[in-house]
BAFI-3210 file (N, C-alpha, C; in Angstrom, 3 decimals, decimal comma, padded with zeros to 6 digits):
// residues 310
n [1|2|3|4|5|6|7|8|9|10|11|12|13|14|15|16|17|18|19|20|21|22|23|24|25|26|27|28|29|30|31|32|33|34|35|36|37|38|39|40|41|42|43|44|45|46|47|48|49|50|51|52|53|54|55|56|57|58|59|60|61|62|63|64|65|66|67|68|69|70|71|72|73|74|75|76|77|78|79|80|81|82|83|84|85|86|87|88|89|90|91|92|93|94|95|96|97|98|99|100|101|102|103|104|105|106|107|108|109|110|111|112|113|114|115|116|117|118|119|120|121|122|123|124|125|126|127|128|129|130|131|132|133|134|135|136|137|138|139|140|141|142|143|144|145|146|147|148|149|150|151|152|153|154|155|156|157|158|159|160|161|162|163|164|165|166|167|168|169|170|171|172|173|174|175|176|177|178|179|180|181|182|183|184|185|186|187|188|189|190|191|192|193|194|195|196|197|198|199|200|201|202|203|204|205|206|207|208|209|210|211|212|213|214|215|216|217|218|219|220|221|222|223|224|225|226|227|228|229|230|231|232|233|234|235|236|237|238|239|240|241|242|243|244|245|246|247|248|249|250|251|252|253|254|255|256|257|258|259|260|261|262|263|264|265|266|267|268|269|270|271|272|273|274|275|276|277|278|279|280|281|282|283|284|285|286|287|288|289|290|291|292|293|294|295|296|297|298|299|300|301|302|303|304|305|306|307|308|309|310]
n.u [013,237|010,367|007,804|004,562|001,346|-000,244|001,348|002,259|-000,083|-000,148|001,620|000,993|-001,401|-000,369|001,581|-000,151|-001,987|-000,228|000,634|002,393|004,431|007,204|008,505|011,686|011,861|009,045|008,484|010,390|008,468|006,369|007,661|009,128|012,444|015,721|017,379|015,157|014,324|016,706|016,564|014,064|014,888|017,335|016,120|014,538|011,828|011,350|012,544|014,993|013,892|015,073|017,226|016,678|013,858|011,229|010,204|007,435|008,073|006,125|003,979|002,679|003,942|003,728|002,895|001,957|002,960|005,725|005,437|004,512|006,634|008,714|007,736|008,032|010,453|011,573|010,318|007,740|007,405|005,311|003,125|003,535|003,540|003,598|002,914|001,024|-000,882|-001,370|-002,764|-004,857|-005,881|-005,506|-005,617|-004,618|-001,804|000,795|001,504|004,629|008,348|007,906|007,197|007,988|007,459|009,444|011,126|013,136|015,891|017,141|017,419|018,147|017,858|017,298|017,201|014,936|012,901|011,724|012,582|011,486|012,201|010,847|010,743|008,628|007,475|006,072|003,547|001,974|-000,625|-002,420|-003,908|-005,991|-005,702|-006,638|-005,933|-003,312|-001,258|-000,580|-000,201|-002,546|-004,658|-004,421|-001,990|-000,656|-000,692|001,072|003,433|004,001|004,472|006,922|008,464|007,038|005,766|004,009|001,656|000,996|000,357|-001,405|-003,672|-003,898|-004,788|-007,281|-008,593|-009,161|-010,494|-012,791|-013,999|-014,991|-012,933|-011,606|-010,835|-010,326|-009,715|-008,498|-005,810|-005,517|-004,186|-001,588|-000,182|-000,105|001,892|003,958|004,626|006,852|008,340|010,886|010,364|010,454|008,350|006,432|005,568|004,453|002,141|000,586|-000,407|-001,991|-004,050|-005,229|-006,008|-008,457|-010,172|-012,684|-012,895|-011,101|-009,378|-010,854|-009,971|-010,475|-011,807|-010,420|-007,812|-007,375|-007,394|-005,285|-002,997|-003,272|-003,030|-000,651|001,129|000,691|002,157|004,378|007,202|007,943|006,153|003,289|001,438|-001,536|-004,860|-007,609|-010,699|-012,296|-015,055|-016,417|-018,386|-019,756|-020,987|-022,141|-022,177|-022,174|-019,360|-017,291|-014,418|-011,109|-008,444|-006,854|-004,635|-003,932|-001,862|-001,414|-003,671|-005,119|-006,649|-006,998|-007,482|-008,183|-008,950|-010,992|-012,240|-013,779|-012,332|-014,295|-016,606|-015,730|-015,815|-018,184|-018,897|-018,200|-018,667|-019,870|-017,829|-016,473|-017,861|-017,654|-014,603|-014,742|-015,856|-014,279|-011,895|-013,263|-013,232|-010,716|-009,011|-006,821|-007,257|-006,197|-005,873|-005,688|-005,469|-005,864|-004,018|-002,072|-000,738|-000,498|001,512|003,254|004,337|006,310|005,693|003,883|004,277|005,976|004,201|002,820|004,452|005,371|003,179|002,951|004,864|004,204|001,939|002,844|004,389|002,248]
n.v [025,057|023,640|021,904|023,142|021,918|022,180|022,369|019,673|018,459|019,617|018,043|015,453|015,370|016,011|013,807|011,953|012,177|011,954|009,212|008,551|009,642|012,662|015,400|016,714|019,598|020,082|019,264|021,375|023,424|023,571|023,979|022,168|021,842|021,384|019,884|018,643|016,955|015,539|014,162|012,582|010,872|009,726|007,924|006,469|007,174|008,421|007,549|007,727|007,621|008,683|010,939|013,588|013,117|011,830|008,861|007,987|005,627|003,959|003,908|001,902|-000,037|001,029|000,182|002,973|004,613|004,369|005,423|008,000|009,014|008,795|010,937|013,577|013,230|014,365|016,979|018,857|016,847|014,400|011,802|008,914|006,664|003,367|003,594|005,444|003,836|001,709|003,342|003,566|001,621|-000,303|-002,928|-005,755|-004,535|-004,750|-003,457|-001,841|-000,573|002,660|005,181|008,394|011,518|014,249|017,222|017,940|019,312|017,547|016,141|012,757|010,902|008,448|006,574|005,304|005,243|005,286|007,536|009,550|011,542|014,238|016,826|017,920|018,662|020,849|020,992|018,599|016,824|016,354|014,943|013,730|011,134|009,200|010,774|011,593|013,746|013,263|012,072|012,382|009,597|009,112|010,064|008,612|005,859|006,834|007,011|004,816|003,361|003,386|001,748|-000,810|-003,721|-004,779|-006,107|-005,636|-002,774|-002,863|-004,245|-002,541|000,061|-001,192|-002,052|000,499|002,398|000,636|000,744|003,651|005,527|006,498|007,856|007,489|010,394|011,450|011,182|013,007|015,543|014,884|013,374|015,343|017,119|015,554|015,298|015,194|013,581|010,940|009,166|005,899|003,541|005,052|004,867|002,552|002,749|005,134|003,452|001,790|003,491|004,482|002,855|001,889|004,494|006,230|007,069|004,725|002,681|000,271|-002,771|-004,470|-007,904|-009,606|-008,618|-008,685|-011,193|-012,295|-011,369|-012,820|-015,599|-015,272|-015,300|-017,948|-019,188|-019,295|-021,252|-022,677|-023,135|-025,549|-027,589|-025,886|-025,485|-023,679|-021,531|-023,538|-025,346|-025,621|-027,492|-026,569|-027,976|-025,962|-023,815|-023,292|-022,551|-020,652|-021,090|-019,104|-020,295|-023,157|-025,201|-028,471|-030,243|-029,008|-028,309|-026,454|-022,956|-020,156|-016,972|-013,969|-010,954|-008,352|-006,193|-003,081|-001,801|-001,060|-002,319|-005,288|-004,944|-005,009|-007,721|-009,260|-011,080|-013,075|-013,820|-014,800|-017,118|-018,843|-019,330|-020,437|-022,675|-023,660|-024,343|-026,204|-028,107|-028,894|-027,611|-024,342|-020,796|-018,514|-014,825|-012,568|-009,073|-006,797|-004,602|-005,874|-008,083|-006,539|-004,456|-005,900|-008,530|-010,375|-010,541|-011,783|-014,331|-015,273|-015,679|-017,626|-019,615|-019,984|-020,718|-023,102|-024,756|-024,641|-026,234|-028,651|-029,728|-030,087]
n.w [040,097|041,347|039,325|038,810|039,621|037,797|035,932|035,593|035,206|032,318|031,255|031,732|030,398|027,746|027,191|027,387|025,290|023,200|023,180|025,225|024,668|024,213|023,269|024,137|023,821|023,686|026,714|027,794|027,164|028,282|031,016|032,052|033,473|032,457|034,191|035,451|033,532|033,471|035,802|035,785|033,961|034,845|037,067|035,757|035,041|032,767|029,463|026,949|023,585|021,107|019,862|021,658|022,322|024,353|026,208|028,348|030,675|031,906|030,234|027,685|025,266|021,747|018,446|017,562|019,397|018,533|016,215|016,475|018,141|016,153|014,483|016,093|016,317|013,913|013,217|011,712|009,565|007,733|008,345|006,035|003,153|003,999|006,666|006,698|005,177|007,146|009,159|007,523|007,430|004,948|003,110|003,727|004,309|006,632|009,963|010,370|010,498|011,133|008,713|007,551|005,497|004,657|003,600|000,843|-000,074|002,712|006,467|005,973|007,892|010,276|013,601|014,034|011,994|008,349|006,454|004,012|001,418|-000,236|-003,377|-003,926|-001,205|-000,122|-001,507|-001,476|-001,016|002,213|005,039|008,009|010,193|012,675|014,340|013,503|011,168|007,819|004,658|002,078|000,626|-002,114|-002,253|-000,766|-001,624|-004,108|-002,632|-002,028|-004,266|-004,793|-003,750|-003,702|-005,102|-008,301|-007,683|-004,818|-005,161|-007,105|-005,452|-003,384|-004,476|-005,974|-003,431|-002,232|-004,080|-004,160|-001,734|-001,925|-000,674|-002,205|-005,475|-008,987|-010,219|-008,385|-008,622|-010,600|-009,938|-009,051|-011,145|-012,856|-011,583|-011,731|-014,064|-015,823|-014,580|-013,450|-011,874|-009,779|-010,169|-010,696|-013,465|-013,298|-011,722|-013,059|-015,339|-013,840|-012,660|-014,882|-016,470|-014,196|-014,748|-015,741|-018,699|-019,865|-021,574|-023,571|-024,718|-027,905|-028,065|-029,662|-030,008|-027,290|-026,777|-028,686|-027,301|-025,331|-025,919|-027,032|-025,195|-024,077|-025,613|-025,351|-025,332|-022,760|-021,601|-020,903|-023,113|-024,366|-024,143|-026,328|-025,613|-023,871|-022,930|-019,716|-017,545|-014,505|-011,435|-010,418|-012,274|-015,433|-018,193|-020,283|-020,962|-021,372|-021,868|-021,346|-019,411|-019,403|-017,957|-015,920|-014,494|-014,826|-015,353|-017,493|-018,209|-019,546|-019,303|-020,481|-019,570|-018,436|-015,415|-013,780|-014,421|-013,699|-011,466|-010,926|-012,048|-009,830|-008,141|-009,782|-010,835|-008,579|-007,817|-010,274|-010,046|-007,389|-007,909|-009,682|-008,091|-006,410|-007,970|-008,367|-009,672|-010,680|-011,091|-013,023|-013,585|-016,089|-016,773|-019,352|-019,301|-017,918|-019,590|-021,663|-020,821|-019,054|-019,596|-019,499|-016,699|-016,264|-017,145|-015,982|-013,318|-014,384|-014,816|-011,851|-010,615|-011,943|-011,270|-008,368|-008,589|-010,155|-007,911|-005,694]
ca.u [011,939|009,150|006,935|003,121|000,108|-000,822|002,221|002,207|-001,399|-000,207|002,511|000,531|-002,448|000,243|001,879|-001,665|-002,547|001,021|000,793|003,387|005,763|006,964|010,024|012,535|011,234|007,306|008,671|010,611|007,676|005,501|007,909|010,268|013,723|016,686|017,358|014,063|014,227|017,863|016,315|013,401|015,923|017,961|015,417|013,785|010,229|011,366|013,666|015,480|013,613|015,952|017,657|015,574|012,538|011,101|008,743|007,106|008,187|004,630|003,206|003,018|004,966|003,085|003,564|001,348|004,231|006,981|005,256|004,767|008,190|009,363|007,557|008,591|012,213|011,467|009,200|007,520|006,859|004,085|003,400|003,649|003,960|002,927|002,375|-000,796|-001,498|-002,166|-003,718|-006,274|-006,714|-005,054|-005,996|-003,120|-000,453|000,806|002,472|005,949|008,877|007,530|007,661|007,802|007,813|010,179|011,537|014,508|017,047|017,037|018,125|016,929|018,595|016,306|017,492|013,487|011,780|012,137|012,461|011,457|012,134|010,180|011,035|007,234|006,589|005,115|002,164|001,383|-001,899|-002,346|-005,633|-005,737|-006,198|-006,210|-004,621|-001,801|-001,614|-000,457|-000,703|-003,619|-004,831|-003,722|-000,183|000,129|-000,340|001,945|004,697|004,081|004,917|008,446|009,541|006,434|005,542|002,710|000,651|000,665|-000,064|-002,763|-004,415|-004,346|-005,542|-008,559|-009,384|-009,438|-011,643|-013,956|-014,455|-015,267|-012,224|-010,625|-011,478|-008,983|-009,294|-007,557|-004,462|-004,880|-002,857|-000,332|000,422|000,354|002,577|004,919|004,638|008,032|009,534|011,269|010,238|010,556|007,013|005,173|004,623|003,137|000,869|-000,077|-001,053|-003,224|-004,850|-005,468|-007,263|-009,519|-010,761|-014,186|-012,685|-010,352|-009,454|-011,109|-009,617|-011,496|-011,991|-009,476|-006,767|-006,832|-006,921|-003,786|-001,848|-003,017|-002,399|000,842|001,710|000,412|002,559|005,681|007,785|008,551|004,802|002,636|000,332|-003,020|-006,439|-008,214|-011,919|-012,967|-016,629|-016,238|-019,873|-019,566|-022,282|-023,354|-022,283|-021,275|-018,807|-016,477|-012,959|-010,151|-007,464|-007,159|-003,425|-004,037|-000,587|-001,316|-005,071|-004,984|-007,559|-006,069|-008,148|-007,939|-009,953|-010,661|-013,761|-013,392|-012,284|-015,943|-017,314|-015,080|-016,039|-019,662|-018,919|-017,460|-020,072|-020,089|-016,381|-015,756|-018,660|-016,969|-013,515|-014,508|-016,322|-012,941|-011,086|-013,584|-012,991|-009,318|-008,454|-006,786|-007,643|-005,159|-006,448|-004,734|-005,861|-005,412|-002,592|-000,823|-000,774|000,421|002,900|003,730|003,984|007,231|005,603|002,404|004,224|006,290|003,044|002,238|005,441|005,522|001,692|002,968|005,778|003,880|000,995|003,298|004,599|001,683]
ca.v [025,332|022,512|022,245|023,035|021,033|022,721|021,783|018,313|018,038|019,859|017,192|014,211|015,371|015,833|012,446|010,641|012,541|011,569|007,893|008,632|010,249|013,758|015,908|018,116|021,247|019,987|019,593|022,680|024,612|023,741|024,663|021,233|022,226|020,840|019,172|017,799|015,823|014,790|013,478|011,692|009,745|008,890|007,417|005,635|007,639|008,259|006,755|008,053|007,091|008,696|012,463|014,940|012,348|010,749|008,175|007,712|004,133|003,409|003,927|000,781|000,190|000,188|000,731|003,932|005,203|004,559|006,589|009,564|009,166|009,457|012,236|014,323|013,900|015,364|018,378|019,473|016,092|013,906|009,997|008,697|005,037|002,050|003,894|005,847|002,684|000,955|004,098|003,861|000,178|-000,839|-004,526|-006,322|-004,035|-004,635|-002,591|-002,213|000,295|003,927|005,909|009,781|012,374|015,528|017,919|017,580|018,192|017,591|014,862|011,580|009,699|008,231|005,223|004,760|005,394|005,385|008,878|009,649|012,850|014,755|017,937|018,506|018,492|022,157|020,913|017,095|017,079|016,214|014,806|013,267|009,473|008,629|011,773|011,675|014,321|012,356|012,295|011,318|008,062|008,848|010,466|007,565|004,948|007,257|006,976|003,238|002,642|003,607|000,473|-001,968|-004,482|-004,689|-006,752|-005,103|-001,371|-003,095|-004,736|-001,281|000,722|-001,503|-001,784|001,802|002,480|-000,245|001,648|005,012|005,966|007,116|008,022|007,684|011,478|011,641|011,278|013,985|016,699|014,247|013,110|016,972|017,343|014,798|015,305|015,285|013,060|009,859|008,432|004,568|003,143|005,930|004,420|001,266|003,527|005,574|002,392|001,031|004,659|004,672|001,428|002,201|005,794|006,218|007,018|003,913|001,953|-001,281|-003,580|-005,579|-009,348|-010,387|-007,862|-009,242|-012,927|-012,290|-011,235|-013,991|-016,646|-015,241|-015,319|-019,120|-020,112|-019,405|-022,756|-022,804|-023,446|-026,845|-026,983|-025,203|-025,526|-022,320|-021,768|-024,587|-025,371|-026,088|-027,341|-027,305|-028,355|-024,540|-022,862|-023,379|-021,332|-021,234|-020,407|-018,607|-021,624|-024,399|-025,837|-029,795|-030,415|-028,379|-028,300|-024,343|-022,067|-018,907|-016,262|-012,641|-009,450|-006,903|-005,441|-001,916|-002,052|-001,068|-003,777|-006,244|-004,747|-005,098|-008,710|-009,703|-012,247|-014,052|-014,297|-015,879|-018,304|-019,251|-019,677|-021,330|-023,673|-024,652|-024,674|-027,431|-029,450|-029,325|-026,719|-023,101|-020,131|-017,305|-014,045|-011,458|-007,940|-006,488|-004,187|-006,982|-008,849|-005,921|-003,811|-006,699|-010,087|-011,040|-011,029|-012,728|-015,317|-015,517|-016,121|-018,897|-020,717|-020,026|-021,551|-024,293|-025,275|-025,347|-027,393|-030,246|-029,982|-030,252]
ca.w [041,033|041,362|038,834|039,619|039,560|036,496|034,471|035,664|034,478|031,326|030,890|031,365|029,251|026,443|027,093|027,038|023,489|022,233|023,220|026,184|023,691|024,231|022,925|024,709|023,373|024,198|028,206|028,247|026,822|029,421|032,199|032,882|033,537|032,293|035,415|036,203|032,838|033,521|036,858|035,586|033,024|036,136|038,091|034,921|034,837|031,208|028,716|025,756|022,146|020,121|020,316|021,923|022,302|025,620|026,634|030,119|030,893|032,408|028,920|026,950|023,840|020,689|017,186|017,641|019,994|017,646|015,289|017,602|018,290|014,655|014,024|017,089|015,839|012,660|013,442|010,372|008,969|007,544|008,453|004,712|002,983|004,665|007,915|006,373|004,659|008,339|009,926|006,989|007,219|003,841|002,601|003,388|005,110|008,178|010,879|010,287|010,635|010,787|007,797|007,454|004,549|004,688|002,459|-000,093|000,640|004,512|007,151|005,857|008,713|011,986|013,820|014,333|011,159|007,448|005,935|002,724|000,741|-001,514|-003,604|-003,688|-000,206|000,269|-002,283|-001,186|-000,072|003,289|005,824|009,360|010,222|013,942|015,566|012,722|010,245|007,078|003,344|001,623|000,062|-003,239|-002,153|000,063|-002,852|-004,891|-002,529|-001,650|-005,605|-004,814|-003,536|-003,604|-006,361|-008,782|-007,012|-003,745|-005,110|-007,553|-004,153|-002,614|-005,013|-005,802|-002,406|-001,653|-005,067|-003,879|-000,784|-001,722|-000,430|-003,317|-007,263|-010,338|-010,525|-007,022|-009,025|-011,759|-009,907|-008,646|-012,444|-013,283|-010,945|-011,868|-015,328|-016,201|-013,645|-013,876|-010,641|-009,985|-009,853|-011,727|-014,661|-013,143|-010,996|-014,323|-015,864|-013,417|-012,773|-016,168|-016,463|-013,625|-014,961|-016,651|-020,323|-019,779|-023,375|-023,568|-026,047|-028,707|-027,756|-030,496|-029,389|-025,669|-026,931|-029,090|-026,201|-023,915|-026,746|-027,618|-023,971|-023,841|-026,972|-025,129|-025,381|-021,380|-020,897|-021,252|-024,258|-023,742|-025,244|-026,236|-025,386|-023,055|-022,013|-018,403|-016,642|-013,374|-011,138|-009,987|-013,224|-017,042|-018,660|-021,369|-020,350|-022,597|-021,932|-020,161|-019,322|-018,895|-017,251|-014,404|-014,241|-014,611|-016,333|-018,000|-018,351|-020,065|-018,544|-021,196|-019,077|-017,559|-013,856|-013,058|-015,012|-013,152|-010,027|-010,881|-011,998|-008,584|-007,555|-010,465|-011,288|-007,872|-008,364|-011,342|-009,386|-006,475|-008,641|-010,664|-007,245|-005,873|-009,353|-008,499|-010,801|-010,154|-011,942|-013,161|-014,351|-016,526|-017,272|-020,553|-018,856|-017,258|-020,807|-022,494|-020,467|-017,976|-020,337|-018,568|-015,037|-016,449|-017,619|-014,311|-012,675|-014,636|-014,310|-010,604|-010,213|-012,446|-010,555|-007,439|-008,775|-009,846|-006,458|-004,701]
c.u [011,010|008,306|005,539|002,146|000,138|000,276|002,163|000,772|-001,270|000,418|001,913|-000,666|-001,479|000,851|000,736|-002,033|-001,460|001,494|002,111|004,661|005,614|008,572|010,182|011,834|009,776|007,420|008,975|009,470|006,584|006,104|008,959|011,593|014,710|017,236|016,752|014,225|015,600|017,474|015,099|014,352|016,642|017,287|014,607|012,264|010,263|012,554|013,715|014,863|014,799|016,466|016,517|014,095|012,675|009,977|008,740|007,386|007,054|003,768|003,226|003,112|004,218|003,316|003,066|002,619|005,165|006,395|005,149|005,920|009,083|009,132|008,009|010,017|012,290|010,261|008,857|007,082|005,691|004,191|003,178|003,592|002,944|002,264|000,945|-001,579|-002,448|-002,948|-004,935|-006,990|-006,448|-005,466|-004,499|-001,424|-000,603|001,670|003,789|006,896|008,348|008,322|006,807|008,298|008,536|010,746|012,422|014,977|016,782|017,311|017,085|017,049|017,499|016,623|015,994|012,468|012,643|011,861|012,440|011,580|011,981|010,725|009,153|006,361|005,514|003,565|001,797|000,217|-002,033|-004,055|-004,984|-006,306|-005,339|-005,385|-003,440|-002,074|-000,519|-000,799|-002,202|-003,739|-004,266|-002,120|000,460|000,526|000,716|003,402|004,983|004,676|006,396|008,821|008,489|005,909|003,986|001,603|000,243|-000,024|-001,762|-003,724|-004,943|-005,102|-007,082|-009,564|-009,884|-010,682|-012,800|-014,640|-014,920|-014,161|-011,200|-010,944|-010,372|-008,787|-008,559|-006,206|-003,865|-003,855|-001,668|000,557|000,923|001,430|004,120|005,148|005,664|009,085|010,143|011,242|010,115|008,884|006,278|004,600|003,884|001,668|000,416|-000,916|-002,140|-004,328|-005,746|-006,445|-008,555|-010,411|-011,792|-013,817|-011,325|-010,555|-009,973|-010,827|-010,556|-011,011|-010,896|-008,342|-006,373|-006,641|-005,730|-002,611|-001,894|-002,525|-000,879|001,970|001,850|001,302|003,979|006,365|008,205|007,322|004,330|001,816|-000,760|-003,896|-007,366|-009,810|-012,595|-014,136|-016,017|-017,759|-019,438|-020,959|-022,973|-023,291|-021,470|-020,742|-017,723|-015,302|-011,892|-009,263|-007,642|-005,780|-003,732|-003,087|-000,666|-002,766|-005,300|-005,650|-006,861|-006,870|-008,298|-008,916|-009,819|-012,005|-012,954|-013,259|-013,753|-016,757|-017,067|-015,608|-017,770|-020,100|-018,313|-017,756|-019,907|-018,813|-015,940|-016,719|-017,788|-015,651|-013,722|-015,190|-015,010|-012,246|-011,892|-013,454|-011,443|-008,369|-007,843|-007,259|-006,739|-005,737|-005,568|-005,477|-005,461|-004,045|-001,605|-000,230|-000,100|001,478|003,635|004,011|005,052|007,088|004,448|003,275|005,485|005,750|002,398|003,016|005,631|004,440|002,238|003,639|005,154|002,806|001,605|004,092|003,985|001,234]
c.v [024,073|023,000|022,212|022,133|021,275|022,213|020,199|017,722|018,511|018,431|016,091|014,426|015,391|014,581|011,552|011,164|011,987|009,796|007,598|008,934|011,695|014,247|016,307|019,375|021,152|020,507|020,705|023,839|024,567|023,724|023,294|021,670|020,932|019,622|018,542|016,544|014,695|013,649|012,243|010,674|008,885|007,906|006,488|005,997|007,564|007,477|007,473|007,101|007,080|010,296|013,376|014,410|011,546|009,712|008,005|006,037|003,322|003,300|002,906|000,680|-000,516|000,738|002,294|005,102|005,591|005,392|007,918|009,656|009,960|010,818|013,240|014,214|014,179|016,121|018,808|018,275|015,343|012,406|009,949|007,008|004,248|002,555|004,471|004,625|001,883|001,881|003,768|002,587|-000,594|-002,170|-005,079|-005,614|-004,000|-003,566|-002,966|-000,773|001,753|004,560|007,284|010,469|013,529|016,006|017,637|018,694|018,397|015,866|013,655|010,611|009,624|006,915|004,640|004,829|005,512|006,648|009,185|011,153|013,348|016,315|018,585|018,657|019,557|021,989|019,509|017,606|016,049|015,903|014,457|012,107|009,188|009,533|012,116|012,695|013,466|012,621|011,494|010,253|008,217|009,156|009,277|006,318|005,462|006,813|005,475|002,717|003,034|002,075|-001,091|-002,732|-004,223|-004,730|-005,644|-003,359|-001,745|-003,551|-003,276|-000,195|000,120|-001,256|-000,100|002,299|001,997|000,455|002,690|006,096|007,141|006,815|008,134|009,071|012,403|012,105|012,324|015,178|016,316|013,853|014,401|017,077|017,000|014,578|014,602|014,200|011,126|009,446|006,766|004,260|004,073|005,500|003,091|001,906|004,111|004,461|001,521|002,158|004,426|003,626|001,590|003,572|005,330|005,894|005,643|003,173|000,566|-001,900|-004,402|-006,853|-010,104|-009,675|-008,322|-011,006|-012,937|-012,275|-012,314|-015,012|-016,698|-015,701|-017,198|-020,011|-020,126|-021,189|-022,985|-023,313|-024,753|-026,657|-026,459|-025,542|-024,517|-022,665|-023,215|-024,678|-026,035|-026,126|-028,020|-027,563|-027,032|-023,867|-023,507|-022,251|-021,675|-020,404|-020,035|-019,611|-022,174|-025,159|-027,469|-030,393|-030,396|-028,268|-027,091|-023,828|-020,679|-018,040|-014,599|-011,711|-008,709|-006,128|-004,347|-002,512|-002,331|-001,872|-005,030|-006,296|-005,463|-006,769|-009,745|-010,805|-013,462|-014,957|-015,350|-016,795|-019,220|-020,144|-020,397|-022,636|-024,788|-025,169|-026,398|-028,732|-029,604|-028,679|-025,218|-022,457|-018,669|-016,430|-012,637|-010,172|-007,607|-005,737|-004,878|-007,507|-007,802|-005,115|-004,772|-007,999|-010,650|-011,377|-011,815|-014,231|-016,089|-016,359|-017,217|-020,348|-021,192|-020,901|-022,830|-025,479|-025,930|-026,389|-028,800|-030,818|-030,514|-031,463]
c.w [040,271|040,173|039,355|039,260|038,295|035,491|034,549|034,674|032,931|030,714|030,689|030,689|027,356|026,621|026,765|025,727|022,538|022,568|024,391|026,007|024,123|023,809|024,059|024,875|023,855|026,050|028,681|028,139|028,098|030,984|033,055|032,730|032,844|033,128|035,785|034,810|032,942|035,077|036,664|034,658|034,093|036,707|036,947|034,562|033,172|030,675|027,360|024,405|021,195|020,751|020,407|022,155|023,509|025,422|027,894|029,914|031,575|031,256|028,324|025,725|022,715|019,530|017,105|018,155|019,244|016,742|015,627|017,830|017,035|014,425|014,644|016,645|014,763|012,417|011,985|009,185|008,474|007,923|006,732|004,695|003,666|005,925|007,896|005,894|005,975|008,787|009,013|006,754|005,898|003,825|002,368|003,879|006,397|008,834|011,076|010,788|010,205|009,579|007,448|006,041|004,770|003,667|002,057|-000,279|002,160|005,368|006,852|006,881|009,945|011,953|014,457|013,177|009,556|006,686|004,470|002,309|-000,224|-002,105|-003,747|-002,397|000,213|-000,356|-002,347|-000,304|001,133|003,951|007,181|009,516|011,873|014,470|014,506|011,556|009,077|005,644|002,997|001,112|-001,167|-003,237|-001,582|-000,796|-003,817|-004,214|-002,092|-003,248|-005,527|-004,644|-003,401|-005,008|-006,694|-008,267|-005,890|-004,313|-006,122|-006,141|-003,535|-003,215|-005,405|-004,628|-001,990|-002,933|-004,729|-002,782|-000,598|-001,508|-001,104|-004,754|-008,103|-010,311|-009,387|-007,509|-010,340|-011,064|-009,507|-009,761|-012,743|-012,922|-011,355|-013,284|-015,949|-015,382|-013,992|-012,402|-010,633|-009,294|-010,464|-012,825|-014,417|-012,527|-012,431|-014,786|-015,215|-013,015|-013,960|-016,629|-015,934|-014,131|-016,039|-017,966|-020,821|-021,132|-022,747|-025,192|-026,678|-028,264|-028,476|-030,078|-028,103|-026,005|-027,482|-028,310|-025,592|-024,700|-027,349|-026,320|-023,708|-024,477|-026,604|-024,728|-024,016|-020,856|-021,329|-022,427|-023,757|-024,551|-025,238|-025,955|-025,401|-022,545|-020,712|-017,649|-015,516|-012,383|-010,734|-011,259|-014,792|-017,531|-019,778|-021,101|-021,497|-022,929|-021,068|-020,398|-018,841|-017,973|-016,127|-013,988|-013,827|-015,689|-015,998|-018,621|-019,106|-019,751|-019,573|-020,815|-018,650|-016,398|-013,292|-013,258|-014,107|-012,147|-010,072|-011,236|-011,022|-008,649|-008,348|-011,065|-009,987|-007,578|-009,444|-010,789|-008,309|-007,127|-009,392|-009,371|-006,605|-006,786|-009,389|-009,282|-009,989|-011,177|-011,954|-014,018|-014,643|-016,839|-018,589|-020,588|-018,915|-018,650|-021,598|-022,009|-019,519|-018,383|-019,724|-017,077|-015,137|-016,532|-016,227|-013,252|-013,099|-014,544|-012,516|-010,247|-010,741|-011,597|-009,145|-007,485|-009,120|-008,846|-005,544|-004,566]
res [m|v|p|t|v|v|d|l|r|l|l|n|g|l|a|a|r|q|h|g|v|l|s|r|a|q|a|r|e|i|g|i|t|r|s|q|i|a|q|r|l|r|t|g|d|w|r|v|v|c|s|g|v|y|v|m|a|a|s|p|a|t|w|e|q|r|l|t|a|a|i|l|s|h|p|g|g|l|v|a|g|r|s|v|a|v|l|h|s|f|e|g|v|r|k|s|r|p|e|i|l|m|p|f|p|g|n|a|r|s|p|i|a|r|v|i|r|s|r|h|f|d|v|i|s|t|t|r|a|r|g|f|v|c|t|t|v|a|e|t|i|l|t|m|s|l|r|e|n|y|i|t|i|e|r|c|l|d|d|q|l|a|s|g|a|l|t|a|s|d|f|a|p|i|f|e|r|l|e|n|a|r|q|r|g|l|p|m|l|r|s|l|v|r|e|r|s|d|d|a|y|q|p|p|t|t|e|l|e|r|l|l|y|r|l|l|e|t|p|a|l|p|r|s|t|r|q|v|p|m|n|y|p|q|v|a|a|t|v|d|a|y|i|p|n|w|r|m|i|v|e|g|d|g|r|r|w|h|t|r|q|a|d|f|e|r|d|r|l|r|d|n|a|a|a|a|a|g|m|v|v|i|r|f|t|y|r|m|l|k|d|h|p|e|q|c|l|q|t|l|l|a|a|g|r|w|r|q|s|a]
***
């Protein structure tokens, strides 16, 4: 049986909405027979993306097309991780292999996507972004924390908080759900969110300085000077520490996250003035110094090596 004009309109409309991609089940549902599918594949009008998923050859190849194919190959799945970050335009996140979320246990194999499985799939919060059903911003950052480093997660978190797309309280149901979980990246995310909550602990200046100066006393680092006045042309300031050998300023930031956001312009003015004078500024928050001192040390050493080789 030859498809009717109405069938072809349905087919083309569906493909247009799905970036030129459709599944075998969708094609059969609108009346395309198995032999007609085979004929389109033989003539090259369609091509196989993966088992049971086709793309119209005339459709331009795009990342959205690959993402659609990944979802159609795992019915019931959600767009997740970095793919959602791209859909929501997270700062610094680029298009890469599609990532989808599926229930656990389940088939975690896909030739075209990274499949993430969750035991909490049925209670994960969802939304829509650019036509795709996906995890919410908070759930997305949780999923990304499984394999992304501290700097990436902090940047994404701060970017979304600053834009108003997210609040620290959005993580409350997630942390409650994972109260007893030993999930990779979860302690890091808890720490970052806790620092950004309205009742975040604000350390005394003496406690922050103790952590900072303990770090700077590490034998692997050059000698530093504490509380150094810096008189830039645009602004005068006293910095927490200065490493002359590397022309490096090191600051400990004990302000609440909301306060740091409010002081963003002033901080950038000071940092730019230091850069114009040939210096580099490294800033550590209280949580970074307390919970990740080794990472702070490695940051200083890496920056120092770069300064010496420049």
